[in-house]
C-alpha positions as MATLAB code, in Angstrom:
seq = 'XXXXXXXXXXXXXXXXXXXXXXXXXXXXXXXXXXXXXXXXXXXXXXXXXXXXXXXXXXXXXXXXXXXXXXXXXXXXXXXXXXXXXXXXXXXXXXXXXXXXXXXXXXXXXXXXXXXXXXXXXXXXXXXXXXXXXXXXXXXXXXXXXXXXXXXXXXXXXXXXXXXXXXXXXXXXXXXXXXXXXXXXXXXXXXXXXXXXXXXXXXXXXXXXXXXXXXXXXXXXXXXXXXXXXXXXXXXXXXXXXXXXXXXXXXXXXXXXXXXXXXXXXXXXXXXXXXXXXXXXXXXXXXXXXXXXXXXXXXXXXXXXXXXXXXXXXXXXXXXXXXXXXXXXXXXXXXXXXXXXXXXXXXXXXXXXXXXXXX';
ca = [
     -12.350   18.694   -1.901;
     -12.370   16.116    0.860;
      -8.994   17.071    2.233;
     -10.257   20.672    2.789;
     -13.216   19.608    4.814;
     -13.179   20.471    8.558;
     -12.294   17.555   10.716;
     -15.170   16.388   12.950;
     -14.713   17.480   16.536;
     -14.711   14.819   19.253;
     -16.982   15.753   22.106;
     -15.752   15.438   25.728;
     -18.253   12.637   26.271;
     -17.010   10.680   23.343;
     -13.405   11.190   24.342;
     -14.217    9.729   27.813;
     -15.973    6.774   26.241;
     -13.001    6.104   23.960;
     -10.564    6.484   26.887;
     -12.442    4.023   29.029;
     -12.990    1.484   26.326;
      -9.381    1.528   25.301;
      -7.950    0.792   28.766;
      -6.030   -2.418   29.018;
      -5.330   -4.635   32.067;
      -2.633   -7.231   32.528;
      -5.306   -9.671   33.458;
      -7.224   -9.352   30.235;
      -7.113  -12.197   27.741;
      -6.888  -11.213   24.029;
      -6.940  -14.006   21.491;
      -4.414  -14.127   18.762;
      -5.773  -12.797   15.426;
      -6.851  -15.761   13.160;
      -4.387  -16.410   10.314;
      -6.302  -16.581    7.001;
      -3.654  -15.940    4.248;
      -0.179  -17.322    3.731;
       2.380  -16.754    1.031;
       4.936  -19.585    0.550;
       4.132  -20.859    4.019;
       4.359  -17.476    5.802;
       1.457  -15.537    7.301;
       0.680  -12.432    5.277;
      -2.843  -11.831    6.398;
      -4.854  -12.101    9.646;
      -8.380  -10.976   10.614;
      -8.520   -7.522   12.013;
      -5.597   -6.293    9.975;
      -4.861   -5.126    6.379;
      -2.098   -5.619    3.868;
      -1.065   -4.351    0.434;
       0.471   -5.151   -2.889;
       2.581   -2.631   -4.657;
       4.359   -2.641   -7.997;
       5.058   -0.534  -11.076;
       2.578   -0.441  -13.997;
       2.285   -3.697  -15.923;
       3.976   -5.728  -13.246;
       0.780   -7.818  -13.079;
      -0.373   -6.830   -9.636;
      -3.984   -7.652  -10.416;
      -3.090  -11.140  -11.630;
      -1.186  -11.647   -8.370;
      -4.196  -10.459   -6.267;
      -6.503  -12.599   -8.339;
      -4.486  -15.643   -7.127;
      -4.970  -14.429   -3.519;
      -8.719  -14.097   -4.011;
      -8.967  -17.404   -5.836;
      -7.134  -19.145   -2.923;
      -9.574  -17.513   -0.437;
     -12.576  -18.503   -2.662;
     -11.632  -22.190   -2.678;
     -10.209  -22.048    0.821;
      -7.135  -23.759   -0.535;
      -3.952  -23.138   -2.434;
      -3.421  -21.148   -5.652;
       0.220  -20.346   -6.798;
       1.957  -20.349   -3.483;
      -0.888  -18.596   -1.697;
      -2.946  -20.616    0.798;
      -6.113  -19.461    2.488;
      -8.124  -20.667    5.538;
     -11.164  -18.592    6.128;
     -13.452  -19.529    9.116;
     -16.838  -21.045    8.198;
     -18.591  -17.752    9.210;
     -16.114  -15.593    7.268;
     -16.227  -17.118    3.734;
     -17.587  -14.096    1.880;
     -15.193  -12.033   -0.266;
     -15.749   -8.462   -1.468;
     -13.578   -7.360   -4.396;
     -13.654   -3.607   -5.091;
     -12.192   -2.221   -8.406;
     -11.820    1.516   -8.685;
      -9.902    1.737  -11.967;
     -11.340   -0.606  -14.637;
     -14.504   -0.562  -16.667;
     -17.219   -3.141  -15.965;
     -16.125   -5.126  -19.042;
     -12.586   -5.511  -17.721;
     -13.860   -6.098  -14.115;
     -15.865   -9.015  -15.407;
     -12.745  -10.510  -17.003;
     -10.994  -10.309  -13.651;
     -13.983  -11.925  -11.973;
     -13.995  -14.718  -14.584;
     -10.261  -15.256  -14.121;
     -10.700  -15.615  -10.323;
     -13.479  -18.175  -10.787;
     -11.364  -20.223  -13.246;
      -8.352  -20.152  -10.921;
     -10.582  -21.303   -8.097;
     -11.974  -24.135  -10.178;
     -15.526  -22.769  -10.087;
     -18.012  -22.407  -12.911;
     -17.873  -19.245  -14.936;
     -21.426  -19.236  -16.150;
     -22.910  -18.182  -12.782;
     -22.034  -16.143   -9.783;
     -20.293  -17.599   -6.758;
     -22.290  -17.130   -3.536;
     -18.938  -16.376   -1.794;
     -17.751  -13.482   -4.121;
     -19.205  -10.029   -4.558;
     -17.576   -7.715   -7.103;
     -17.950   -3.949   -7.237;
     -16.940   -1.765  -10.206;
     -16.642    1.810   -8.818;
     -14.687    3.495  -11.567;
     -17.237    6.193  -12.423;
     -17.745    7.425   -8.843;
     -15.866   10.106   -6.740;
     -13.533    9.089   -3.946;
     -16.080   10.205   -1.455;
     -18.756    8.088   -3.036;
     -16.431    5.120   -3.298;
     -15.588    5.232    0.440;
     -19.295    5.514    1.333;
     -20.193    2.571   -0.919;
     -17.485    0.342    0.336;
     -18.244    1.174    3.888;
     -21.975    0.189    3.329;
     -20.863   -3.060    1.663;
     -18.510   -3.939    4.550;
     -20.996   -3.302    7.295;
     -23.953   -4.943    5.539;
     -22.457   -8.122    4.023;
     -22.980  -11.130    6.186;
     -20.125  -13.565    6.861;
     -17.538  -11.202    5.271;
     -13.955  -12.322    5.704;
     -11.784  -10.715    2.944;
     -12.021   -7.400    1.163;
      -9.743   -6.393   -1.781;
      -9.545   -2.837   -2.843;
      -7.900   -2.744   -6.279;
      -6.921    0.937   -6.478;
      -6.689    2.452   -3.030;
      -5.298    5.584   -4.673;
      -8.702    6.250   -6.049;
     -10.217    6.541   -2.558;
      -8.540    9.922   -2.157;
      -8.571   13.119   -4.194;
      -4.903   14.006   -3.568;
      -2.407   11.127   -3.134;
      -0.028   13.470   -1.342;
      -2.530   14.820    1.148;
      -1.572   13.831    4.699;
      -5.127   14.431    5.912;
      -6.827   12.305    3.243;
      -4.191    9.545    3.572;
      -4.633    9.435    7.331;
      -8.339    9.331    6.885;
      -8.478    6.396    4.488;
      -5.795    4.376    6.389;
      -7.877    5.049    9.567;
     -10.905    3.728    7.722;
      -9.087    0.542    6.822;
      -8.124    0.121   10.495;
     -11.676    0.866   11.695;
     -13.313   -1.469    9.161;
     -10.964   -4.359    9.838;
     -11.266   -4.009   13.638;
     -15.077   -3.514   13.704;
     -15.883   -6.370   11.337;
     -12.876   -8.569   12.166;
     -12.006   -8.895    8.456;
      -8.876   -8.704    6.395;
      -8.473   -5.993    3.754;
      -5.915   -6.258    0.915;
      -5.198   -3.129   -1.064;
      -3.265   -2.434   -4.322;
      -1.118    0.678   -4.997;
       1.309    1.667   -7.731;
       5.020    2.359   -7.031;
       6.786    5.585   -7.961;
       8.223    5.417  -11.415;
      11.713    6.445  -10.267;
      12.060    4.247   -7.128;
      10.655    1.326   -5.261;
       8.482    3.385   -2.859;
       4.742    3.231   -2.865;
       3.177    6.315   -4.451;
       2.430    9.417   -2.385;
       1.697   10.026    1.219;
      -0.826    7.254    1.229;
       1.974    4.866    0.225;
       3.951    6.024    3.186;
       0.988    5.422    5.545;
       0.503    1.979    4.052;
       4.076    1.009    4.698;
       3.798    2.243    8.283;
       0.482    0.591    9.162;
       0.053   -2.533    6.923;
       0.551   -5.967    8.322;
       2.284   -6.941    5.125;
       3.339   -5.162    1.941;
       3.980   -7.475   -1.048;
       6.190   -6.290   -3.914;
       5.243   -7.439   -7.419;
       8.014   -6.718   -9.998;
       9.079   -7.904  -13.373;
      12.109  -10.236  -13.481;
      15.177   -8.314  -14.609;
      16.118  -11.052  -17.166;
      12.626  -12.065  -18.358;
       9.933   -9.400  -18.574;
       7.278  -12.216  -18.909;
       7.974  -13.350  -15.323;
       6.678  -11.426  -12.294;
       8.409  -11.816   -8.988;
       6.686  -11.612   -5.608;
       8.524  -10.819   -2.412;
       7.823   -9.159    0.935;
       8.780   -5.446    1.172;
       7.473   -5.158    4.734;
       6.106   -8.043    6.804;
       5.441   -8.494   10.513;
       5.742  -12.307   10.356;
       8.868  -14.199    9.246;
       9.968  -13.309    5.684;
       9.206  -15.786    2.985;
      11.264  -17.038    0.060;
      10.324  -14.961   -3.146;
       8.503  -16.798   -5.856;
       7.542  -15.976   -9.392;
       4.725  -16.580  -11.949;
       4.091  -16.087  -15.586;
       0.876  -15.858  -17.623;
       0.127  -19.097  -19.442;
      -1.639  -19.671  -22.757;
      -4.998  -19.736  -20.857;
      -4.431  -16.202  -19.666;
      -3.960  -17.435  -16.093;
      -0.898  -16.864  -13.751;
       1.055  -20.100  -13.204;
       3.936  -20.725  -10.914;
       7.517  -20.615  -12.240;
       8.995  -23.775  -10.796;
      12.478  -23.692   -9.224;
      12.644  -19.892   -9.720;
      16.004  -18.458   -8.745;
      16.193  -14.706   -8.487;
      19.108  -12.909  -10.269;
      22.117  -12.931   -7.956;
      24.104   -9.830   -7.266;
      27.273   -9.476   -9.280;
      30.511   -9.898   -7.445;
      32.491   -6.811   -6.555;
      31.328   -3.302   -5.843;
      27.763   -2.799   -6.971;
      27.044   -0.394   -9.710;
      25.870    3.008   -8.481;
      22.526    3.800   -9.895;
      21.089    7.273  -10.556;
      21.037    9.615   -7.577;
      17.930    9.032   -5.467;
      17.465   11.362   -2.513;
      15.177    8.916   -0.789;
      17.367    5.835   -1.148;
      20.875    7.455   -0.945;
      20.228    9.777    2.007;
      19.030    8.467    5.395;
      16.069    9.964    7.376;
      18.441   11.270   10.022;
      20.614   13.056    7.454;
      17.435   14.584    5.950;
      16.146   15.747    9.338;
      19.398   17.210   10.563;
      20.099   19.079    7.308;
      16.553   20.397    6.978;
      16.394   21.555   10.555;
      19.695   23.300   10.182;
      18.694   24.982    6.872;
      15.381   26.161    8.216;
      16.818   27.352   11.551;
      18.489   30.075    9.542;
      15.334   31.157    7.716;
      11.682   29.943    8.057;
      11.088   30.094    4.316;
      13.058   30.184    1.064;
      12.654   31.078   -2.552;
      13.695   28.351   -4.931;
      17.329   29.447   -5.719;
      18.166   30.387   -2.121;
      16.660   27.105   -0.981;
      18.910   25.170   -3.367;
      21.994   26.999   -1.955;
      20.886   26.526    1.565;
      20.329   22.748    1.049;
      23.701   22.315   -0.644;
      25.404   23.740    2.453;
      23.260   22.011    4.985;
      23.565   18.543    3.387;
      27.366   18.992    2.993;
      27.476   19.245    6.767;
      25.917   15.787    7.176;
      28.231   14.226    4.546;
      26.088   14.552    1.447;
      27.691   16.393   -1.514;
      25.221   17.997   -3.907;
      25.721   19.623   -7.245;
      23.013   21.614   -9.014;
      21.330   18.603  -10.649;
      21.332   16.546   -7.398;
      19.937   19.482   -5.483;
      17.040   19.804   -8.015;
      16.355   16.125   -7.610;
      16.466   16.456   -3.797;
      14.044   19.278   -3.772;
      11.621   17.254   -5.961;
      11.827   14.347   -3.525;
      11.396   16.643   -0.516;
       8.219   18.098   -2.080;
       6.769   14.776   -3.079;
       7.315   13.420    0.464;
       5.939   16.701    1.841;
       9.087   17.272    3.874;
       8.918   20.785    2.435;
       5.849   22.445    0.996;
       5.141   25.414   -1.306;
       1.511   26.434   -1.035;
      -0.268   28.957   -3.225;
       2.862   29.878   -5.122;
       4.593   31.112   -1.919;
       8.068   30.322   -0.635;
       9.156   26.881    0.539;
       8.652   25.957    4.269;
       9.737   22.994    6.322;
       7.336   20.316    7.622;
       9.078   18.927   10.764;
       6.403   16.193   11.353;
       6.976   14.624    7.941;
       6.476   10.815    7.463;
       9.500    9.257    5.940;
];
């Protein structure tokens, strides 16, 4: 597997070149990255950076991204997305890793219709790749070739970044693909927008790759179903470097196209004390509490079997103000494993990963 491959060593000569090429001087002039994508008037995408859309299954993430691509294709506005690509950056590359060619063509046709372009011929500004049948390694290689060999490229969409890795929870694979995104965007001065599913039980992007996306992306858009009307999808900013924008919503009309829900008002929070949802170790316990408790527990022993780990965590988390019963401790251990804060490899005992990404 890709994650088990030995990392390429950097030679001393290459390290020196990187060091010298990376030095900054106060007298240097660096131009501000061109702003090419906006959502409801706020910048969400610039050249040289990447962004992401996340959401649960059936939240209509692909419809939302279709609107982004259509706006870029017409260099105008679709829904509340507006695009302004430079003249020499008008080409768009759409990469789909999940769907069959038949369904990819439906997405392509939808984008053309939303952009007001003919659907009986290809657009010179849009290239669409269907990579479902290939391995993650082959997908990365194909996308890299397309990025470096497509003239006037400005925007790349990767619908299914999860399929660019073998193991969604592998730190090495996640770091590698995120590093690729940063390399591609910087080398080609393009913007890349990716799509990733959320966890079923919470609002976090799936796996270690989701954590890396949250840490490194310029913008992370959240697409979710409206709580009162499942036909409506709400778009908001989960993470954004620019000023936050007012959430908006869309529904799918009788022409199978997303259309803006005018005067959309999100559901207001009920007065009084909010209802406590199911215990969620990620949302209900802070990173600092996790770190202190885990360091304390694993200072006593370097590794634990499951039952003794459960007992040790109950005691350690109690010391930081978190009371756990058996069921909550089981849920906590599941979260710690999924976030690779603790690991169990080859059926051995559990060990602590102090360099975890929260």
